[in-house]
C-alpha positions in Angstrom: -36.1 -44.8 10.9 -32.4 -43.9 10.9 -31.4 -47.5 10.2 -33.7 -47.6 7.2 -32.3 -44.4 5.8 -28.7 -45.7 6.2 -29.6 -48.9 4.4 -31.3 -46.9 1.7 -28.3 -44.6 1.3 -25.8 -47.5 1.1 -27.8 -49.5 -1.5 -29.7 -47.0 -3.7 -26.8 -47.1 -6.2 -27.9 -50.6 -7.1 -31.2 -49.4 -8.4 -29.4 -47.0 -10.8 -26.8 -49.6 -11.8 -29.3 -52.4 -12.4 -31.7 -50.0 -14.4 -28.9 -48.8 -16.6 -27.4 -52.3 -17.1 -30.7 -53.8 -18.1 -31.5 -50.9 -20.4 -28.2 -51.0 -22.2 -27.9 -54.8 -22.4 -31.4 -55.1 -23.8 -30.8 -52.3 -26.3 -27.3 -53.5 -27.2 -28.1 -57.1 -27.9 -30.2 -56.7 -31.1 -27.4 -54.5 -32.6 -25.0 -57.4 -32.4 -26.8 -59.1 -35.3 -26.1 -56.2 -37.6 -29.6 -56.4 -39.0 -30.5 -52.8 -37.9 -30.0 -50.0 -40.4 -27.1 -48.4 -38.4 -24.2 -49.4 -40.7 -20.8 -49.8 -39.2 -21.6 -47.7 -36.1 -24.1 -50.4 -35.0 -21.2 -52.9 -34.7 -19.5 -50.5 -32.2 -22.6 -49.3 -30.3 -24.0 -52.8 -29.5 -20.9 -54.1 -27.8 -20.3 -50.8 -26.0 -23.9 -50.9 -24.6 -23.6 -54.5 -23.4 -20.1 -54.2 -22.0 -20.8 -50.8 -20.4 -24.0 -52.2 -18.7 -22.2 -55.3 -17.4 -19.2 -53.3 -16.1 -21.5 -51.0 -14.1 -22.8 -54.0 -12.3 -19.5 -55.9 -12.0 -17.5 -53.0 -10.5 -18.9 -53.2 -7.0 -19.3 -57.0 -7.1 -15.6 -57.5 -7.6 -14.7 -54.3 -5.7 -13.0 -52.7 -8.7 -13.9 -49.0 -9.1 -12.1 -48.9 -12.5 -14.7 -51.4 -13.9 -17.5 -49.0 -12.9 -15.6 -46.1 -14.3 -15.0 -47.9 -17.6 -18.7 -48.9 -17.9 -19.7 -45.3 -17.2 -17.3 -44.1 -19.8 -18.5 -46.5 -22.5 -22.1 -45.5 -22.0 -21.1 -41.8 -21.8 -19.5 -42.1 -25.2 -22.6 -43.7 -26.6 -24.8 -40.9 -25.2 -22.5 -38.2 -26.5 -22.8 -39.8 -30.0 -26.6 -40.0 -29.6 -26.8 -36.3 -28.6 -24.5 -35.0 -31.3 -25.3 -37.3 -34.2 -29.0 -38.1 -33.7 -30.7 -35.5 -31.4 -28.9 -32.2 -31.7 -31.1 -30.9 -34.6 -34.2 -31.4 -32.4 -32.9 -29.2 -29.6 -33.6 -29.9 -26.0 -36.8 -31.7 -26.6 -35.0 -34.4 -28.4 -32.1 -35.1 -26.1 -33.2 -34.7 -22.4 -33.1 -38.5 -21.7 -29.6 -38.8 -23.3 -28.3 -35.9 -21.2 -29.8 -37.5 -18.0 -28.1 -40.8 -18.8 -24.9 -39.0 -19.7 -24.7 -37.1 -16.5 -25.6 -40.2 -14.4 -22.8 -42.2 -16.1 -20.4 -39.3 -15.7 -21.1 -39.6 -12.0 -20.0 -43.2 -12.1 -16.9 -42.2 -14.1 -16.0 -39.6 -11.4 -16.9 -41.5 -8.3 -16.4 -45.2 -9.3 -17.9 -47.4 -6.6 -18.3 -44.6 -4.2 -21.5 -43.3 -5.7 
């Protein structure tokens, strides 16, 4: 049982990284076409989502914690924008997922590959 827990502890970060990466790449890709009604901001958000997601995965693969930190920072910026521009008027009920993603990404910013 101890070996299973050690294996789990060493690798659980991959579940979080992969989930965030897939989510942001899938949501960022359609914004690259500019056909969404987001205006200029859509051209910034799409690449940030895609690059941020990829960097979260790439950091530990190439053993570069700064890539993980940068990916976390890009997604954190997007989440701050979503919270303050889109969801703030709805109160807590409108922004809990964005806050959860923001705090998760801030953990990656702070800890790099040592999450």
